[in-house]
C-alpha positions in Angstrom: 0.0 0.0 0.0 1.4 3.4 -1.1 0.9 6.5 1.0 0.0 10.0 -0.2 -0.3 13.3 1.7 -3.0 15.4 0.1 -2.8 19.1 0.7 -6.3 20.7 0.6 -6.5 23.8 2.7 -10.2 24.1 2.0 -11.7 20.9 3.3 -15.1 19.9 4.6 -17.0 21.2 6.4 -15.7 24.2 4.4 -17.9 24.5 1.3 -15.4 25.6 -1.3 -15.2 24.5 -4.9 -11.5 23.5 -4.9 -11.9 20.7 -2.3 -14.4 18.7 -4.4 -12.0 16.5 -6.3 -10.3 15.3 -3.0 -13.7 14.9 -1.3 -15.1 12.7 -4.0 -12.0 10.6 -4.6 -11.0 9.8 -1.0 -13.5 7.0 -0.4 -12.1 5.0 -3.3 -8.3 5.5 -3.1 -7.6 2.7 -0.6 -9.3 0.1 -2.9 -6.8 1.2 -5.5 -3.7 0.7 -3.3 -3.3 4.2 -1.8 -3.6 5.2 1.8 -4.3 9.0 2.0 -4.0 11.6 4.7 -5.2 15.2 4.3 -3.6 18.4 5.5 -6.1 21.2 5.8 -6.7 24.5 7.5 -9.1 24.8 10.5 -12.6 25.9 9.3 -12.8 28.9 11.6 -9.8 30.4 9.8 -11.5 30.4 6.4 -13.9 33.0 5.1 -16.2 30.4 3.4 -19.5 28.9 4.5 -19.6 25.6 6.3 -21.6 22.6 5.3 -21.7 19.7 7.7 -23.4 17.5 5.1 -20.1 17.4 3.2 -18.1 16.4 6.3 -20.6 13.6 7.1 -19.8 11.9 3.8 -16.0 11.6 4.4 -14.5 8.1 5.0 -13.6 7.3 8.6 -10.3 5.7 7.6 -8.7 8.9 6.2 -6.9 11.1 8.9 -7.4 14.8 8.5 -4.7 17.1 10.0 -5.8 20.7 10.5 -3.7 23.8 11.2 -4.5 27.3 12.4 -3.7 30.1 9.9 -3.0 33.7 10.7 -6.0 35.8 11.6 -8.6 36.7 9.0 -7.7 40.3 9.6 -4.7 39.8 7.4 -6.9 39.0 4.4 -7.3 42.8 3.7 -3.6 42.9 2.6 -3.5 43.0 -1.2 -1.8 39.9 -2.7 -0.4 38.7 0.6 -3.6 38.3 2.6 -4.9 35.2 0.9 -5.5 32.0 2.9 -2.5 30.5 1.0 -0.1 33.0 2.5 -1.8 33.2 5.9 -1.6 29.4 6.4 1.8 28.8 4.7 3.9 28.6 7.8 1.5 26.5 9.7 1.1 24.1 6.8 4.9 23.9 6.3 5.4 23.0 10.0 2.7 20.4 10.0 3.9 18.9 6.7 7.4 18.8 8.1 6.2 16.7 11.1 4.1 14.4 8.9 6.7 13.8 6.2 9.5 13.2 8.8 7.7 10.3 10.3 4.7 9.3 8.1 6.4 7.2 5.4 4.7 9.1 2.6 5.6 8.2 -1.0 4.0 11.3 -2.6 2.5 14.7 -1.9 -0.5 15.9 -3.9 -1.5 19.6 -3.9 -5.2 19.9 -4.8 -6.1 23.5 -4.3 -6.5 26.8 -6.1 -4.5 28.4 -3.4 -1.4 28.2 -5.5 0.8 29.9 -2.9 1.0 26.7 -0.8 2.5 24.9 -3.8 5.7 26.6 -2.8 5.9 23.9 -0.1 6.4 21.2 -2.8 10.1 22.0 -3.6 10.8 22.5 0.1 9.5 19.1 1.0 11.1 17.5 -2.0 14.5 18.9 -1.0 14.1 18.2 2.8 12.5 14.7 2.7 13.0 13.4 -0.9 9.3 13.1 -1.4 8.0 14.0 -4.9 5.0 16.2 -5.4 2.2 16.6 -7.9 0.1 19.7 -8.6 -3.6 20.0 -9.4 -4.5 22.7 -11.9 -8.2 23.4 -11.2 -7.7 26.9 -12.5 -4.6 28.4 -14.3 -2.0 29.7 -11.9 -1.1 32.3 -14.4 -3.5 33.6 -17.0 -3.5 36.2 -19.8 -7.3 36.3 -19.9 -7.6 39.7 -18.2 -4.8 41.2 -20.2 -6.6 40.1 -23.3 -9.9 41.5 -22.0 -9.0 44.8 -20.3 -12.7 45.8 -20.2 -13.4 43.0 -17.7 -12.8 43.7 -14.0 -10.6 40.9 -12.6 -11.5 39.3 -9.2 -10.6 41.5 -6.3 -10.2 44.6 -8.4 -7.3 45.6 -10.7 -4.8 46.6 -8.0 -5.2 43.5 -5.9 -5.2 41.3 -9.0 -2.1 43.0 -10.5 -0.1 42.3 -7.3 -1.2 38.7 -7.2 -0.5 38.2 -10.9 3.0 39.5 -10.5 3.7 37.1 -7.6 2.2 34.2 -9.4 4.3 34.8 -12.5 7.4 34.7 -10.3 6.4 31.6 -8.3 4.9 29.3 -11.0 8.1 28.4 -13.0 10.1 27.8 -9.8 7.6 25.2 -8.5 6.9 23.6 -11.9 10.5 22.9 -12.5 10.5 20.6 -9.4 7.2 18.9 -9.7 6.8 15.3 -10.8 3.5 15.8 -12.7 0.2 17.7 -12.9 -3.4 16.9 -13.0 -5.7 19.4 -14.8 -9.4 19.9 -15.2 -8.8 21.2 -18.7 -6.5 20.1 -21.5 -5.8 23.8 -22.2 -3.9 24.4 -19.0 -1.0 21.9 -19.7 -0.7 23.3 -23.2 -0.5 26.8 -21.9 2.2 25.8 -19.3 4.5 24.1 -21.9 4.0 27.0 -24.3 4.8 29.6 -21.5 7.9 27.7 -20.4 9.4 26.0 -23.5 12.6 25.0 -21.7 10.6 23.3 -18.9 11.2 19.5 -18.9 8.1 17.5 -19.8 6.4 15.7 -17.0 3.3 13.3 -16.8 -0.1 15.0 -17.2 -3.5 13.7 -16.3 -6.5 15.6 -17.6 -9.4 14.8 -15.3 -12.4 17.1 -14.7 -14.0 16.9 -11.2 -15.6 13.5 -10.9 -19.3 13.0 -10.8 -20.2 11.7 -7.3 -22.8 8.9 -7.5 -22.6 8.7 -3.7 -23.9 12.3 -3.3 -27.1 11.6 -5.1 -27.6 8.3 -3.2 -27.1 10.3 0.0 -29.6 13.1 -0.7 -32.2 10.6 -1.8 -31.6 8.3 1.2 -31.7 11.2 3.7 -34.6 12.9 1.8 -32.8 16.2 1.5 -35.1 19.0 0.3 -34.7 22.5 -1.1 -36.7 25.6 -0.6 -36.2 27.4 -3.9 -39.2 26.0 -5.7 -42.0 23.4 -5.6 -41.5 20.9 -8.4 -45.2 20.0 -8.3 -46.6 23.5 -8.6 -47.4 23.2 -12.3 -44.7 25.7 -13.3 -41.6 25.1 -15.5 -38.5 25.2 -13.4 -35.0 25.6 -15.0 -32.0 25.6 -12.8 -28.4 27.0 -13.2 -26.2 26.4 -10.1 -22.8 28.0 -9.8 -20.9 31.3 -10.1 -21.6 33.6 -13.0 -18.4 35.1 -14.4 -18.2 38.0 -16.9 -17.4 35.7 -19.8 -20.8 34.0 -19.4 -22.8 37.2 -19.9 -23.1 37.0 -23.7 -24.3 33.4 -23.5 -27.0 34.3 -20.9 -28.1 37.2 -23.1 -28.6 34.7 -26.0 -30.6 32.4 -23.8 -32.9 35.2 -22.6 -33.3 36.5 -26.2 -34.4 33.0 -27.3 -36.9 32.7 -24.4 -38.3 36.2 -25.1 -38.6 35.8 -28.9 -39.4 32.1 -29.4 -41.1 30.6 -26.3 -44.9 30.6 -26.6 -46.6 33.1 -24.3 -48.4 30.5 -22.1 -45.2 28.5 -21.6 -43.1 31.6 -21.0 -45.6 32.7 -18.3 -45.1 29.4 -16.4 -41.3 29.5 -16.8 -39.1 30.1 -13.8 -35.4 30.3 -14.1 -33.4 29.8 -10.9 -29.7 31.0 -10.8 -28.3 29.8 -7.5 -24.9 30.8 -6.0 -23.9 33.2 -8.7 -21.2 35.1 -6.7 -18.2 34.2 -4.5 -18.6 37.5 -2.6 -19.3 37.4 1.1 -22.9 37.2 2.2 -24.7 40.6 1.9 -22.0 42.0 -0.4 -22.8 40.3 -3.6 -24.5 42.2 -6.4 -26.9 40.4 -8.8 -25.3 39.5 -12.1 -28.3 37.9 -13.9 -31.3 40.0 -12.8 -30.1 43.1 -14.7 -30.0 41.1 -17.9 -33.4 39.6 -17.2 -34.9 43.1 -16.8 -33.4 44.1 -20.1 -35.3 41.3 -21.8 -38.5 41.7 -19.8 -38.0 38.5 -17.8 -37.5 39.9 -14.3 -40.7 38.1 -13.1 -39.4 34.7 -14.4 -35.8 34.9 -13.1 -34.8 34.3 -9.5 -31.2 34.9 -8.5 -29.6 33.7 -5.3 -26.2 35.4 -5.2 -24.8 33.7 -2.1 -23.5 30.2 -2.0 -25.9 27.6 -0.6 -25.3 24.2 1.0 -24.1 21.6 -1.5 -26.8 19.1 -0.7 -29.4 21.8 -1.3 -27.9 22.4 -4.8 -28.1 18.7 -5.6 -31.7 18.6 -4.5 -32.4 21.6 -6.8 -30.8 19.7 -9.7 -32.8 16.6 -8.9 -36.1 18.5 -8.7 -35.6 20.8 -11.7 -37.7 20.5 -14.8 -34.5 21.2 -16.8 -30.9 22.3 -16.2 -28.7 25.0 -17.7 -25.0 24.5 -18.1 -23.6 27.9 -19.2 -20.1 28.2 -20.5 -17.6 31.1 -20.9 -16.1 32.8 -23.9 -12.8 31.5 -22.6 -12.1 28.2 -24.5 -10.1 26.8 -21.6 -13.1 27.1 -19.3 -14.5 23.7 -18.2 -17.5 23.3 -16.0 -17.0 20.8 -13.2 -20.7 21.0 -12.6 -21.4 19.1 -15.8 -21.1 15.7 -14.1 -23.6 16.4 -11.2 -25.9 17.8 -13.9 -25.7 14.6 -15.9 -26.1 12.4 -12.8 -29.3 14.3 -12.0 -30.8 12.8 -15.2 -32.8 15.9 -16.1 -33.2 17.6 -19.5 -30.0 19.5 -19.9 -29.0 22.5 -22.2 -25.2 23.0 -22.4 -23.9 26.2 -24.0 -20.1 26.2 -24.4 -17.2 27.5 -26.5 -16.6 25.0 -29.3 -13.0 24.4 -27.9 -14.1 23.7 -24.3 -13.4 20.2 -23.1 -17.1 20.0 -22.1 -18.0 19.8 -25.7 -15.7 16.8 -26.3 -17.0 15.0 -23.1 -20.7 15.5 -24.1 -19.9 14.2 -27.5 -18.8 10.9 -25.9 -21.4 10.5 -23.2 -24.3 12.5 -24.6 -27.0 13.3 -22.0 -27.5 17.0 -23.2 -28.5 19.3 -25.9 -25.1 20.8 -26.5 -24.8 24.1 -28.5 -21.4 25.6 -29.3 -20.1 29.1 -30.1 -16.8 30.4 -31.4 -14.3 32.9 -29.9 -17.0 35.5 -29.7 -20.6 34.8 -28.9 -23.0 35.9 -31.7 -26.1 36.4 -29.6 -28.5 36.3 -32.5 -27.1 33.1 -33.9 -26.9 31.3 -30.6 -30.4 32.5 -29.6 -31.7 31.0 -32.9 -30.1 27.7 -32.2 -31.5 27.6 -28.7 -35.0 28.4 -30.1 -34.8 25.6 -32.7 -33.1 22.8 -30.7 -34.2 23.5 -27.1 -37.5 25.5 -27.1 -39.2 24.3 -30.3 -41.5 21.3 -29.7 -40.8 21.6 -25.9 -37.5 19.8 -26.3 -36.7 21.2 -22.9 -39.0 18.6 -21.4 -37.2 15.7 -23.0 -34.1 14.0 -21.4 -31.3 13.1 -23.8 -30.1 9.5 -23.1 -26.8 9.1 -21.3 -24.3 6.5 -22.5 -23.6 4.9 -19.1 -20.5 2.8 -20.1 -18.9 5.9 -21.7 -19.8 7.9 -18.6 -18.2 5.5 -16.1 -14.6 6.9 -16.4 -16.0 10.3 -15.3 -17.6 9.2 -12.0 -16.1 8.8 -8.6 -14.9 5.2 -8.6 -13.6 5.4 -12.2 -11.8 8.6 -11.6 -10.2 7.3 -8.4 -8.8 4.3 -10.4 -7.3 6.6 -13.0 -5.9 9.0 -10.4 -4.2 6.1 -8.5 -2.7 4.8 -11.7 -1.4 8.3 -12.4 0.2 8.5 -9.0 2.1 5.3 -9.7 3.1 6.5 -13.2 4.6 9.7 -11.7 6.5 7.7 -9.1 7.9 5.4 -11.8 9.0 8.4 -13.8 10.8 9.9 -10.8 12.5 6.5 -10.1 13.3 6.4 -13.8 
């Protein structure tokens, strides 16, 4: 049995997107020959909502070591106040103790807090343990340089400081790592193009797995949601997740299609629920979808919940919806991890993505959705016409596209855990080389 230390600062009961891969894979690693331990930050040191339902589903045989970060008051410091920097020393000290005596074969960083990846070279030098990195987002991106009209997260000053630090740190860490996992095939291509002298290392492209166990749990425990009544005779469509600026043209095309092509009686019964559209702190988030709905005269049909909600509640919304909306960005490297829970919900599904997004390729293999694509720039008129013909006409939004279950198996929890375990062994073999 091999042993892996997984660094996931955000970890249940913290409800943060970047811990989902680890959470879903952990119950299946031991059956694939890997004993895992997790190194995380104490929940009370993290400015994210807590969700005990997530923690209740963790396997009992996986130790979780938690450390205290510096005070949340430091989070106001631009660039240096992130959780990654606030927890860096505590994680370093805890990791030193574990690696000195734990007999670990590998360290796996699965987090979007890229600052903590600096510990990889430290531990490799000090303990001879190789490390892998998980690219759930790009560490360095040119997106906001190419789109200067779009406000970056945290504002331009804070983002500029962070971006400068990241461009300094990334090549130093990558030069020492034994391999990377990535949710998108675009991220490894960007890395090797950005650093042409960097030695090639193993890469596993694996989106966040679909968790069959999650749907079994919400059904067994009869989890409910309070956003809508699925038996009220209305037509409920659900989008769950953050709305980023690159999605706005796609949403506009959707609303245009509804306004122009949906019969009046059906449109009157339609309710669109956009849930968890912002990462902002509770009470500080501004609606991102409602202003567009007003522009198209759909403000009475659109409900937007800006704040994040409990994960089980989101799954219950997917389960109860009349149809689901998967909305992509104009960024071709964008891949939606939510696509697999959407498919597992087995509801009619409309997927709107850039033609080069990995989601398009995946849906081509497993089906399960009406998938409409757009190019580098969203032509709202053209996309709205396609939505009208292929989704709204003949009430196609009420019909579920069959899912190819054998083709889907590699994308769910057990199948992804097997692939990840094999990748761990491949990276160790490459290092031993």
